C-alpha positions as CSV (number, residue, x, y, z in Angstrom):
1,M,3.0,76.8,-20.4
2,N,0.6,76.8,-23.4
3,S,-2.5,75.1,-22.9
4,K,-1.6,71.8,-25.6
5,A,1.7,71.2,-23.0
6,G,-0.6,71.3,-19.8
7,I,-2.8,68.8,-21.6
8,N,0.0,66.3,-22.5
9,I,1.6,66.1,-18.5
10,I,-1.6,65.5,-17.8
11,L,-2.3,62.7,-20.2
12,V,1.5,61.5,-18.7
13,F,0.3,61.6,-15.5
14,F,-3.1,59.6,-16.2
15,L,-0.9,56.7,-17.9
16,I,1.4,56.4,-15.2
17,N,-1.6,56.3,-12.6
18,L,-3.1,53.8,-15.1
19,G,-0.5,51.8,-15.5
20,S,0.3,51.2,-11.8
21,I,-3.7,51.0,-11.1
22,S,-3.2,47.7,-14.1
23,S,0.3,46.8,-12.3
24,F,-1.4,46.5,-8.8
25,A,-4.6,45.2,-10.0
26,Q,-2.2,42.6,-11.9
27,S,-0.4,41.9,-8.2
28,Q,-4.0,41.6,-6.4
29,L,-4.7,38.5,-9.1
30,V,-1.7,36.6,-8.4
31,E,-1.6,37.0,-4.6
32,K,-5.2,35.9,-4.2
33,G,-4.7,32.8,-6.4
34,N,-1.8,31.7,-4.8
35,R,-3.5,32.4,-1.3
36,Y,-6.0,29.5,-2.8
37,F,-3.7,27.4,-4.7
38,K,-1.8,26.9,-1.1
39,N,-4.7,26.1,0.6
40,S,-5.5,23.7,-2.0
41,E,-8.7,25.3,-3.4
42,F,-7.7,24.7,-7.1
43,A,-11.5,25.6,-8.3
44,H,-11.1,29.4,-6.5
45,A,-7.9,29.6,-7.8
46,I,-8.2,28.9,-12.1
47,N,-10.1,32.1,-12.0
48,Y,-7.4,34.1,-11.0
49,F,-4.7,32.8,-12.4
50,E,-6.7,32.7,-15.8
51,K,-7.6,35.9,-15.4
52,Y,-3.5,37.3,-14.8
53,L,-2.2,35.1,-17.7
54,E,-5.1,37.2,-19.9
55,S,-1.9,40.0,-19.8
56,S,1.0,37.9,-19.0
57,N,3.2,35.3,-19.8
58,D,4.6,34.3,-16.2
59,I,5.8,30.8,-16.4
60,D,5.5,30.0,-12.7
61,V,1.5,31.0,-12.8
62,K,1.4,28.8,-15.8
63,R,2.9,25.9,-13.8
64,K,0.7,26.7,-11.1
65,L,-2.3,26.7,-13.2
66,A,-1.4,23.4,-15.0
67,E,-1.1,21.8,-11.9
68,C,-5.1,23.3,-10.8
69,Y,-6.4,21.9,-13.7
70,V,-5.0,18.2,-13.1
71,N,-6.0,18.7,-9.4
72,I,-9.8,18.9,-10.6
73,N,-9.4,16.5,-13.8
74,K,-9.2,19.3,-16.5
75,D,-6.8,16.9,-18.4
76,T,-7.4,18.6,-21.6
77,E,-6.9,22.0,-20.5
78,A,-4.0,21.2,-18.7
79,L,-2.5,19.5,-21.7
80,Y,-2.5,22.2,-24.3
81,L,-0.8,24.6,-21.1
82,L,1.9,21.9,-20.6
83,E,2.5,21.6,-24.3
84,K,3.5,24.8,-24.8
85,L,4.9,25.2,-21.4
86,V,7.4,22.7,-22.4
87,V,9.2,24.0,-25.0
88,D,9.5,27.2,-23.5
89,P,12.9,28.0,-23.3
90,R,12.3,29.0,-19.4
91,A,11.1,25.4,-19.1
92,N,12.7,23.4,-16.6
93,S,12.8,19.1,-15.7
94,K,10.1,19.2,-13.4
95,D,7.5,20.4,-16.6
96,F,9.0,17.9,-18.4
97,L,7.9,15.2,-15.8
98,S,4.9,17.1,-15.6
99,Y,3.8,17.0,-19.5
100,A,4.9,13.2,-19.2
101,H,2.3,11.9,-16.4
102,L,-0.6,13.9,-18.1
103,L,0.4,12.4,-21.6
104,K,0.4,9.3,-19.5
105,R,-3.1,9.9,-18.4
106,S,-4.1,10.3,-21.9
107,R,-3.0,6.9,-23.2
108,N,-0.3,8.6,-25.5
109,Y,2.3,6.2,-24.2
110,T,4.8,6.9,-26.2
111,E,5.0,10.4,-26.5
112,A,4.8,10.1,-22.4
113,K,8.5,8.0,-22.8
114,V,9.9,10.7,-24.3
115,W,9.6,13.2,-22.2
116,F,9.9,10.9,-19.3
117,E,13.5,10.5,-20.8
118,K,14.2,14.0,-20.9
119,Y,13.3,14.2,-17.7
120,A,16.2,10.9,-16.5
121,K,19.0,12.6,-18.1
122,L,18.4,15.4,-16.4
123,N,17.5,13.5,-12.8
124,P,19.5,10.3,-13.0
125,R,19.1,10.0,-8.9
126,D,15.4,9.6,-9.6
127,K,15.2,6.3,-8.5
128,N,11.4,6.2,-9.7
129,I,12.2,7.5,-13.3
130,Q,13.2,4.0,-15.0
131,N,9.8,2.3,-13.8
132,L,8.2,5.3,-15.3
133,I,9.8,4.3,-18.3
134,L,9.3,0.9,-18.3
135,S,5.6,1.1,-17.9
136,C,5.1,2.8,-20.7
137,N,7.1,-0.6,-23.0
138,L,4.8,-2.7,-20.9
139,I,1.5,-1.1,-20.7
140,N,0.6,-2.8,-23.5
141,E,0.5,-6.6,-22.2
142,L,-2.3,-5.7,-19.5
143,E,-4.3,-6.7,-22.3
144,D,-8.8,-6.4,-21.0
145,N,-10.1,-10.1,-22.0
146,Q,-13.3,-9.6,-20.9
147,Q,-13.1,-11.3,-17.7
148,F,-15.0,-8.7,-16.1
149,I,-17.9,-7.1,-16.6
150,V,-18.2,-3.0,-15.4
151,K,-20.6,-0.5,-15.8
152,P,-21.3,2.7,-13.2
153,I,-24.1,2.3,-10.5
154,G,-27.3,4.4,-11.1
155,I,-26.5,6.3,-7.7
156,N,-23.6,8.6,-9.1
157,S,-24.1,11.9,-9.1
158,P,-22.8,15.1,-11.2
159,Q,-20.5,15.6,-8.3
160,S,-17.6,12.9,-7.0
161,D,-19.1,9.9,-5.6
162,F,-16.5,6.9,-4.3
163,A,-17.2,3.8,-3.1
164,S,-15.6,3.2,0.6
165,A,-17.6,-0.3,2.0
166,L,-20.0,-2.7,2.0
167,Y,-22.8,-2.2,5.1
168,K,-25.7,-4.7,5.5
169,D,-27.2,-5.2,2.7
170,G,-25.8,-2.3,0.8
171,L,-22.8,0.3,0.3
172,I,-21.5,2.7,1.8
173,F,-19.9,5.7,-0.4
174,V,-18.2,9.1,0.2
175,S,-19.7,12.1,-1.9
176,G,-19.6,15.6,-2.3
177,R,-23.1,16.1,-3.7
178,H,-25.2,18.9,-2.0
179,N,-26.4,18.5,1.9
180,K,-27.1,20.0,4.9
181,T,-24.4,19.4,6.8
182,S,-21.3,21.6,4.8
183,K,-23.0,24.2,3.5
184,E,-19.5,25.7,2.5
185,I,-17.8,24.4,-1.3
186,D,-14.3,23.2,-0.7
187,G,-12.1,25.4,-3.2
188,R,-10.4,22.0,-3.8
189,T,-13.1,20.6,-6.0
190,G,-15.9,23.2,-6.1
191,E,-18.0,20.4,-4.3
192,H,-20.0,20.0,-0.9
193,Y,-17.7,19.0,1.2
194,L,-17.8,15.1,1.4
195,D,-20.7,12.6,3.2
196,L,-20.8,9.6,4.3
197,Y,-23.9,7.8,2.2
198,Y,-25.8,4.6,2.8
199,T,-27.5,2.8,-0.2
200,E,-28.9,-0.3,0.1
201,Q,-29.1,-2.8,-2.5
202,I,-32.5,-4.3,-4.1
203,G,-31.5,-6.9,-6.9
204,D,-29.3,-4.9,-9.5
205,S,-30.5,-1.7,-8.1
206,F,-30.2,1.0,-5.4
207,V,-32.3,2.8,-3.7
208,D,-31.9,6.4,-2.7
209,P,-29.0,7.5,-0.7
210,I,-29.5,8.8,2.6
211,P,-27.0,10.0,4.9
212,F,-25.6,7.2,6.6
213,S,-25.5,9.2,10.0
214,E,-25.9,12.6,11.2
215,T,-23.5,12.1,13.8
216,F,-20.3,11.4,12.1
217,N,-21.3,13.9,8.6
218,S,-20.2,17.3,9.6
219,K,-18.7,20.7,8.2
220,Y,-15.5,19.1,7.0
221,H,-15.3,16.1,4.7
222,E,-15.5,12.7,6.6
223,G,-14.0,10.2,3.9
224,P,-13.3,6.6,3.4
225,A,-14.7,4.1,5.9
226,C,-14.8,0.5,7.1
227,F,-16.2,-1.6,9.7
228,T,-15.3,-5.0,12.4
229,P,-16.7,-7.7,10.8
230,N,-19.5,-8.0,12.9
231,E,-20.6,-4.1,11.9
232,R,-20.4,-3.2,15.5
233,F,-17.6,-0.6,15.1
234,I,-16.8,1.8,12.6
235,F,-13.6,3.1,11.1
236,F,-13.9,6.4,8.9
237,T,-11.5,9.3,7.7
238,R,-12.4,13.1,8.7
239,N,-10.0,15.7,7.8
240,K,-8.6,17.9,11.1
241,G,-10.7,20.9,9.8
242,H,-8.0,23.6,9.6
243,V,-4.1,23.7,7.7
244,N,-0.8,22.8,9.0
245,L,2.4,24.8,8.5
246,E,2.2,23.9,4.7
247,G,-1.3,25.2,4.0
248,K,-2.2,21.3,3.8
249,S,-5.5,19.9,5.0
250,E,-5.1,16.5,7.1
251,L,-6.7,14.1,8.0
252,N,-7.3,11.6,10.9
253,I,-8.8,8.2,11.9
254,Y,-11.9,8.6,13.7
255,T,-13.6,5.5,15.5
256,S,-17.5,4.5,16.8
257,R,-19.5,2.3,18.3
258,F,-23.2,1.1,17.7
259,N,-24.8,0.3,20.9
260,G,-28.0,-1.4,19.1
261,K,-29.9,1.5,18.4
262,S,-28.0,4.5,17.0
263,W,-23.8,5.0,16.3
264,D,-21.7,6.7,19.9
265,K,-19.8,10.2,19.5
266,P,-16.9,9.5,17.2
267,E,-13.2,9.7,18.9
268,L,-10.0,9.7,17.5
269,F,-8.3,6.7,16.7
270,L,-5.0,5.9,19.0
271,F,-2.4,7.2,16.4
272,S,-4.7,10.6,14.9
273,G,-4.3,13.9,16.0
274,R,-0.8,14.1,15.7
275,A,1.3,16.4,13.5
276,Y,0.8,14.2,10.1
277,S,-2.0,12.9,8.5
278,I,-4.2,9.1,8.9
279,G,-6.8,8.0,6.7
280,H,-8.2,5.2,4.4
281,P,-8.9,2.7,7.3
282,S,-9.4,-0.8,6.1
283,I,-9.7,-4.0,8.8
284,S,-9.3,-7.6,7.9
285,S,-11.7,-10.0,8.2
286,D,-10.7,-11.7,11.3
287,G,-10.6,-7.8,13.1
288,R,-7.2,-8.2,14.0
289,Y,-5.4,-5.6,11.4
290,L,-6.2,-2.5,11.2
291,Y,-4.5,-1.0,7.6
292,F,-4.1,2.7,6.6
293,I,-2.5,5.6,4.8
294,S,-0.1,8.5,6.6
295,N,2.2,10.5,5.7
296,M,4.1,9.8,8.8
297,K,7.8,10.3,8.9
298,G,10.1,7.7,7.5
299,G,7.8,6.9,5.0
300,Y,9.3,6.2,1.2
301,G,6.9,8.6,-0.6
302,G,4.0,10.6,0.0
303,T,1.5,8.4,1.7
304,D,2.3,4.8,2.2
305,I,0.3,2.1,3.9
306,Y,0.7,1.2,7.9
307,V,-0.9,-1.7,10.1
308,C,-1.7,-1.8,13.5
309,R,-2.5,-5.6,15.4
310,K,-5.1,-5.6,17.7
311,L,-3.6,-6.4,21.5
312,G,-6.9,-7.0,23.6
313,F,-8.1,-3.4,24.1
314,A,-5.3,-1.5,22.7
315,W,-4.1,-1.8,18.7
316,S,-0.1,-2.1,18.2
317,K,2.6,0.8,16.8
318,P,1.7,1.1,13.2
319,I,4.3,-0.7,11.0
320,N,5.4,0.3,7.7
321,L,4.5,-2.3,4.8
322,G,7.8,-1.9,3.6
323,P,9.6,-0.7,0.3
324,T,8.0,-3.6,-1.8
325,V,4.6,-2.2,-0.9
326,N,5.1,1.5,-0.6
327,S,7.3,3.4,-3.6
328,S,8.1,6.8,-3.8
329,G,4.6,8.3,-4.9
330,N,1.4,7.6,-3.1
331,E,-0.2,4.5,-2.2
332,M,-3.9,5.0,-0.7
333,F,-7.2,3.2,-0.4
334,P,-6.0,-0.2,0.7
335,F,-8.5,-2.8,1.6
336,I,-7.5,-6.3,2.8
337,G,-10.0,-8.7,1.0
338,D,-11.4,-12.1,2.0
339,D,-8.5,-13.5,-0.2
340,N,-6.0,-12.4,1.8
341,F,-4.6,-10.3,-0.7
342,L,-4.1,-6.1,-0.2
343,Y,-5.7,-4.2,-2.9
344,F,-4.4,-1.0,-3.1
345,A,-4.2,2.4,-5.1
346,S,-0.5,3.5,-6.0
347,D,0.8,6.3,-8.4
348,G,4.5,4.9,-7.7
349,H,4.4,1.3,-9.4
350,I,3.9,0.9,-12.9
351,G,0.8,1.3,-14.2
352,F,-1.5,3.3,-16.8
353,G,-1.3,6.1,-15.1
354,G,-3.0,8.1,-12.3
355,L,-4.1,5.8,-9.4
356,D,-4.0,2.2,-10.7
357,I,-5.0,-0.6,-8.2
358,F,-2.6,-3.3,-7.6
359,K,-2.8,-6.3,-5.1
360,T,-0.4,-7.6,-2.8
361,T,-0.5,-10.4,-0.4
362,F,1.6,-11.4,2.7
363,E,3.1,-14.7,2.0
364,Q,6.4,-16.9,3.1
365,N,6.9,-13.7,5.8
366,S,7.4,-10.9,3.7
367,W,4.7,-8.9,1.1
368,T,4.8,-10.1,-2.4
369,Y,5.8,-7.4,-5.4
370,P,2.8,-6.2,-6.2
371,V,0.5,-6.7,-9.3
372,N,-1.7,-4.4,-11.6
373,I,-4.9,-6.4,-11.5
374,G,-5.3,-4.6,-15.1
375,L,-8.0,-4.0,-17.2
376,P,-11.1,-3.2,-17.4
377,F,-10.1,-1.9,-13.2
378,N,-7.9,0.1,-14.5
379,S,-7.6,3.1,-17.0
380,E,-5.7,6.3,-18.1
381,K,-7.3,8.5,-15.4
382,D,-7.2,7.6,-11.3
383,D,-8.6,4.3,-10.3
384,F,-8.9,3.3,-6.5
385,G,-11.3,1.9,-3.6
386,F,-11.6,-1.6,-5.3
387,I,-13.5,-3.6,-2.5
388,F,-16.0,-7.1,-2.6
389,K,-17.4,-9.6,0.4
390,G,-16.1,-13.3,0.2
391,S,-14.9,-14.1,-3.5
392,K,-14.1,-11.9,-6.1
393,E,-16.5,-12.8,-8.1
394,S,-18.2,-9.4,-8.0
395,G,-17.4,-6.0,-6.1
396,Y,-16.9,-2.0,-6.9
397,F,-14.5,0.2,-7.1
398,S,-14.0,4.0,-8.4
399,S,-12.3,5.8,-11.1
400,N,-12.9,9.5,-12.6
401,R,-12.5,8.0,-16.3
402,R,-16.1,9.5,-17.2
403,G,-14.7,13.3,-15.7
404,N,-15.9,13.6,-11.6
405,D,-14.9,10.3,-9.5
406,D,-17.7,7.5,-10.0
407,I,-18.4,4.4,-8.4
408,F,-18.6,1.0,-10.9
409,S,-19.7,-2.2,-10.3
410,F,-18.0,-5.1,-11.5
411,I,-18.7,-9.1,-11.7
412,Q,-17.2,-11.9,-13.8
413,N,-18.3,-12.2,-16.9
414,P,-20.1,-16.1,-17.7
415,E,-18.9,-16.0,-20.9
416,T,-15.3,-15.9,-20.3
417,I,-15.1,-18.8,-17.5
418,T,-14.5,-22.2,-18.0
419,A,-13.4,-25.1,-16.0
420,I,-10.5,-27.8,-15.9
421,H,-11.5,-31.1,-15.2
422,G,-8.6,-33.5,-14.5
423,R,-7.6,-37.2,-13.2
424,M,-4.2,-37.5,-11.1
425,V,-2.9,-41.3,-11.4
426,D,-0.5,-43.0,-10.5
427,R,2.4,-43.4,-13.9
428,Y,2.4,-47.0,-13.3
429,S,-0.7,-48.8,-12.3
430,K,-2.9,-46.3,-13.6
431,K,-5.0,-45.8,-10.7
432,P,-6.5,-43.3,-9.1
433,I,-4.7,-40.8,-6.6
434,P,-7.0,-38.7,-3.9
435,D,-6.0,-36.3,-1.7
436,V,-3.3,-34.4,-4.4
437,D,-3.2,-31.0,-3.1
438,I,-3.8,-29.2,-6.6
439,V,-2.6,-25.3,-6.4
440,L,-3.8,-22.6,-9.3
441,M,-0.9,-20.0,-10.5
442,D,-1.3,-16.7,-12.3
443,N,1.5,-15.3,-13.2
444,L,3.3,-17.0,-10.4
445,S,0.6,-15.2,-7.9
446,R,-1.4,-18.5,-5.9
447,E,-5.4,-17.9,-7.0
448,K,-7.0,-20.9,-5.8
449,S,-6.0,-24.7,-5.0
450,T,-8.0,-27.9,-4.3
451,Q,-8.1,-31.6,-3.6
452,S,-8.5,-34.6,-6.2
453,S,-11.3,-36.5,-4.6
454,E,-11.5,-40.6,-3.8
455,N,-11.8,-41.0,-7.7
456,G,-8.8,-38.8,-8.6
457,M,-11.1,-36.1,-9.9
458,F,-11.2,-32.7,-9.5
459,K,-12.5,-29.5,-11.1
460,I,-11.3,-25.8,-11.2
461,D,-13.1,-22.7,-12.5
462,I,-10.7,-20.4,-14.6
463,F,-11.0,-17.6,-17.2
464,D,-10.9,-18.9,-20.9
465,H,-7.8,-17.0,-23.5
466,K,-6.0,-17.4,-20.3
467,N,-3.0,-18.9,-19.3
468,Y,-1.8,-20.8,-16.1
469,S,0.0,-23.1,-14.2
470,L,-0.9,-25.7,-12.0
471,I,1.2,-27.2,-9.3
472,V,0.1,-31.1,-7.9
473,S,2.3,-32.6,-4.7
474,K,1.0,-35.8,-2.5
475,P,3.4,-37.4,-0.4
476,G,4.9,-40.4,-2.1
477,Y,5.2,-38.4,-5.3
478,K,7.3,-36.4,-7.3
479,T,6.2,-32.7,-7.1
480,K,5.4,-31.5,-10.3
481,R,4.3,-27.9,-12.2
482,I,1.7,-28.5,-15.4
483,L,1.8,-25.7,-17.5
484,Y,-1.5,-25.0,-18.9
485,F,-2.0,-22.9,-22.3
486,A,-5.5,-21.1,-23.6
487,Q,-6.8,-23.5,-26.3
488,N,-8.5,-21.2,-28.6
489,G,-11.9,-21.2,-26.4
490,A,-11.8,-25.2,-27.1
491,T,-10.8,-27.0,-23.4
492,P,-9.6,-30.0,-23.1
493,K,-12.7,-32.8,-21.4
494,Q,-10.2,-33.7,-19.3
495,L,-6.6,-33.4,-18.3
496,N,-4.7,-36.7,-17.0
497,I,-1.8,-36.0,-14.9
498,S,0.1,-39.0,-14.0
499,M,2.5,-38.8,-11.3
500,E,5.5,-40.7,-9.9
501,T,6.2,-42.2,-6.9
502,T,9.1,-41.1,-5.1
503,P,10.1,-42.0,-1.6
504,W,9.4,-39.0,0.9
505,V,11.1,-38.8,4.6
506,K,9.9,-37.4,7.6
507,F,10.5,-34.2,8.8
508,K,11.1,-34.3,12.8
509,G,11.7,-32.1,15.6
510,S,10.3,-30.3,18.4
511,V,10.7,-26.4,19.9
512,V,12.1,-25.5,22.6
513,D,12.4,-22.2,24.5
514,E,16.0,-20.7,24.3
515,F,16.7,-20.2,28.1
516,S,14.6,-22.5,30.0
517,G,14.8,-25.4,27.5
518,R,10.7,-25.9,28.2
519,A,9.0,-27.8,25.3
520,L,6.5,-24.9,23.3
521,E,2.8,-26.3,22.2
522,Q,1.6,-24.9,19.6
523,A,4.0,-23.4,17.8
524,N,3.5,-23.1,13.6
525,I,6.0,-25.2,11.3
526,E,5.8,-23.8,7.7
527,L,7.9,-25.3,5.4
528,I,8.1,-23.8,1.7
529,N,9.6,-25.8,-1.4
530,R,11.8,-23.8,-2.8
531,S,11.4,-25.0,-6.2
532,Y,8.0,-24.2,-6.5
533,K,7.3,-21.6,-3.8
534,I,4.0,-23.9,-2.0
535,N,3.9,-24.8,1.4
536,S,2.9,-26.9,4.4
537,L,2.2,-26.3,7.4
538,C,2.4,-28.2,10.9
539,E,1.6,-27.7,14.9
540,T,4.1,-28.4,17.4
541,D,2.1,-31.0,19.7
542,D,2.1,-31.1,24.3
543,Y,5.7,-32.0,24.1
544,G,6.9,-29.1,21.5
545,E,7.6,-32.1,18.8
546,F,6.6,-32.1,15.3
547,T,6.4,-34.4,12.0
548,Q,6.4,-33.3,8.3
549,D,6.3,-34.9,5.4
550,I,9.1,-33.6,3.1
551,D,10.4,-34.1,-0.3
552,P,14.2,-35.2,0.3
553,S,15.0,-34.3,-3.2
554,K,14.1,-30.4,-2.4
555,S,15.4,-27.7,-0.1
556,Y,13.3,-25.5,2.0
557,D,12.8,-22.4,4.0
558,V,11.6,-23.1,7.1
559,I,9.5,-20.3,9.2
560,I,8.5,-21.3,13.2
561,R,6.3,-19.4,14.5
562,K,5.5,-18.7,18.2
563,D,2.7,-15.9,20.2
564,G,5.5,-14.2,22.4
565,Y,8.2,-15.5,20.6
566,F,10.5,-14.2,17.6
567,T,9.8,-15.6,14.5
568,K,12.8,-17.6,13.1
569,V,13.6,-18.4,9.9
570,I,15.9,-21.4,8.2
571,T,16.8,-20.8,4.6
572,N,17.5,-23.5,2.2
573,Y,17.4,-26.3,4.3
574,R,17.9,-30.0,3.3
575,Y,17.1,-33.3,4.7
576,Q,19.7,-35.8,6.5
577,S,19.1,-38.6,7.2
578,D,17.2,-39.8,10.6
579,Q,18.3,-36.1,11.6
580,F,16.0,-34.9,14.8
581,E,16.0,-30.9,14.5
582,Q,15.5,-28.8,17.7
583,I,14.4,-25.5,17.3
584,E,15.3,-22.7,19.9
585,L,12.9,-19.5,20.1
586,Q,13.7,-16.4,22.2
587,K,10.7,-15.1,23.8
588,F,10.2,-11.4,24.0
589,N,8.8,-9.0,26.2
590,K,7.7,-5.8,25.0
591,N,10.0,-2.6,26.4
592,E,13.0,-5.0,27.7
593,N,16.1,-4.4,26.8
594,M,18.4,-6.6,24.7
595,Q,22.2,-5.8,25.6
596,L,24.7,-6.2,22.3
597,F,27.6,-7.2,24.5
598,G,29.7,-7.6,21.2
599,V,29.7,-3.8,20.5
600,E,33.1,-2.1,20.5
601,Y,33.8,1.4,20.0
602,E,37.6,3.4,20.3
603,K,37.2,5.5,23.1
604,N,35.0,8.5,22.6
605,S,34.4,7.4,18.7
606,A,30.9,6.6,17.4
607,E,32.9,4.9,14.2
608,L,31.4,1.4,13.4
609,S,34.1,-1.4,13.9
610,K,33.5,-4.6,12.6
611,N,32.2,-6.4,15.5
612,T,29.5,-3.1,16.1
613,I,28.9,-4.3,12.6
614,L,28.0,-7.7,12.6
615,E,26.1,-7.4,16.0
616,L,24.4,-4.8,13.7
617,D,23.6,-7.2,10.7
618,N,22.3,-9.7,13.4
619,L,19.9,-7.0,14.4
620,A,18.8,-6.1,11.3
621,N,18.6,-9.9,10.0
622,L,15.9,-10.2,13.4
623,L,14.1,-7.3,12.2
624,I,13.9,-8.7,8.7
625,V,12.1,-12.2,9.8
626,N,9.9,-10.3,12.7
627,P,8.5,-7.7,10.3
628,N,6.3,-6.6,13.0
629,I,8.7,-5.4,15.6
630,A,10.2,-1.7,16.3
631,I,12.6,-0.9,18.3
632,Q,14.6,2.0,20.1
633,I,18.9,1.6,20.1
634,I,20.2,3.1,22.8
635,G,23.8,4.7,22.9
636,Y,25.9,4.9,25.8
637,T,29.7,5.5,26.8
638,N,31.9,4.0,29.4
639,F,34.5,7.4,29.5
640,D,33.1,9.7,31.7
641,N,33.7,13.3,29.6
642,G,31.3,15.5,31.0
643,K,27.5,15.2,31.0
644,R,27.6,17.3,27.7
645,D,30.4,15.4,25.8
646,N,29.0,12.1,26.9
647,K,25.3,12.9,25.6
648,I,26.8,13.5,22.5
649,V,29.3,10.3,21.8
650,S,26.0,8.2,22.7
651,L,23.8,10.4,20.5
652,E,25.7,10.0,17.6
653,R,26.4,6.0,18.4
654,A,23.1,5.4,18.5
655,S,22.1,7.3,15.2
656,Q,25.0,5.5,13.2
657,A,23.2,2.4,14.5
658,A,20.0,3.2,13.6
659,E,21.3,4.4,10.0
660,Y,23.4,1.7,9.2
661,V,20.2,-0.9,10.4
662,I,17.7,1.0,8.2
663,S,20.5,0.7,5.3
664,K,19.8,-3.1,5.4
665,G,16.2,-2.4,3.7
666,I,14.0,-1.9,7.4
667,T,11.5,1.3,7.4
668,K,12.4,3.9,9.3
669,N,9.7,4.0,11.8
670,R,10.5,0.8,12.8
671,V,13.7,2.1,14.3
672,E,14.4,4.8,16.9
673,Y,17.3,5.7,18.8
674,K,18.0,8.2,21.6
675,A,21.2,8.8,23.9
676,E,21.5,8.0,27.9
677,G,25.2,9.2,28.5
678,Y,27.8,7.6,30.9
679,D,27.1,4.6,32.1
680,P,29.9,1.9,32.9
681,G,27.8,-0.9,33.8
682,K,25.9,-0.7,30.0
683,P,27.6,-2.0,27.2
684,A,27.8,0.9,24.2
685,L,24.1,-0.1,22.2
686,T,21.5,-1.5,24.4
687,V,18.2,-2.3,21.7
688,K,15.1,-1.7,23.9
689,L,11.8,-3.9,21.8
690,L,8.9,-0.9,21.5
691,E,6.2,-3.3,19.9
692,A,6.0,-6.7,18.9
693,F,2.9,-8.7,17.5
């Protein structure tokens, strides 16, 4: 072998080894990036993915890198990457969807719609996609009329800061700024782990924030918190400090009591510590209802909103708020306001992009369809954490519209506030009418109400340049809807509203126990005028009787409620002369069984018969009008075919019955089922009441 040939052989081996080393190094970059990506440590994963893509065209790594950019709000980088990725022949429909979402976040709604439609053609069964397309069409209708003044507050840091709760004379907020309790950096965000801070408000300014409590702040994330009305108890979010089998960090709610000097050691909230996340608590002004988010089984999307009711010293089972509120996306950061509206952030309802803030209220026995609260609160970025105290004239929300999460204050713009002055008069006598109920409606949402004075006068503050409707009602007069249109800055000096007399009647009745016939005092009767969607309330006396004035020309929905009894709803009620209604309510006890005697099955069959379907329809209707109830359906068989087969048949009966009830719009976490096997003394299906409040 000559020397030249030897040198060539050595060179070939060198190049082969060099290629092997290079290939190994590349695979190491992907492996490390994937490890961080799986743990949601996106900031760390980016470094390895970017380095790898310098010499590779791996489309899967590009997808992951784009997702990393989105999660740490590097939208420009993500947009540049996805713009090239979607025209790659290897791109799939999920790439189209990711690109469309990012375009929407960038306020390019026209182009976003194009890519949403491309995704829809390939995924026609996706229920949420039509909402996303519709949102691109309607988004321009949500105009900013300068009704609120919004500005970032002075305590924001270069790291993430977002509002959590109003407390004493200041604000509790969450921040990823440098702190003493968590020295490590969160690989997902590149910031310190989140802690709770307190800042006192003096005038229009806030003093330097301090850690809220060394008892609460740990080396892990502490998140949104809320306080009971007397501020003696706190509920706050903390991550569990480890990841689940999917590599995701799970959340818990902790609670603590203020003992007069300091906060007690936090304890897990009743439903925490399970194989799911639970967080973002908000408690109602009366302390009776706790709202929170969770990804527990039986939901509608990523995270849903649930509610528990205080029952003595315990809490009820969590109840999912249902498909009106919860979407196939993520619902987060619930806040129940003093105005009885529930405000929350969602990326599943029609919005500008990312998380938007919506509001809904529990009205007429169900949650109203969520309304996007619009500009300036919502933007093309993530907007969330809407909080206020008392009226909604001022408060706070959070947004990453400037990059990282920041806290913004809002206040009504006094230059856009005007007042409607009006006078209620009899159409023929022209005399003033006192005590007229006047309800201000904004897009079918009840905003505020008042009554006319002795001289028939009333006043309601409104936003200028905005259209409203007024619904005026009083027994003995025809209920009217008055459309109020913005007057181009010139508000009329006075609205003179005339009302015509019309005979009203007394809706009379009694409420009794279904089985004993005993009169039920203090039962609540709500009558809802179906034409105008306004309600009136009355209560039974010591004899279980009630009387309420109604317009006989209108139809009503009647809702009857009494603690310890199933709620009853009478729909489309019309008055008949001198009719006295006797309404029977069925009492319930937790863990009691209700037998469905009309249920019929063929021998060893689980197929639903007509009679069984009728019984299950009645059960579903009971659950619809009692959204606070959770049940367990128990299956039996009357024919003994051995323990194993008995279990199979009874389980199939219970599971199919549960699926049928759920198909009627009942949330999954309200309907459990189990099998009991052979029992000749039991009907094929029994219903156990697990929870009711």
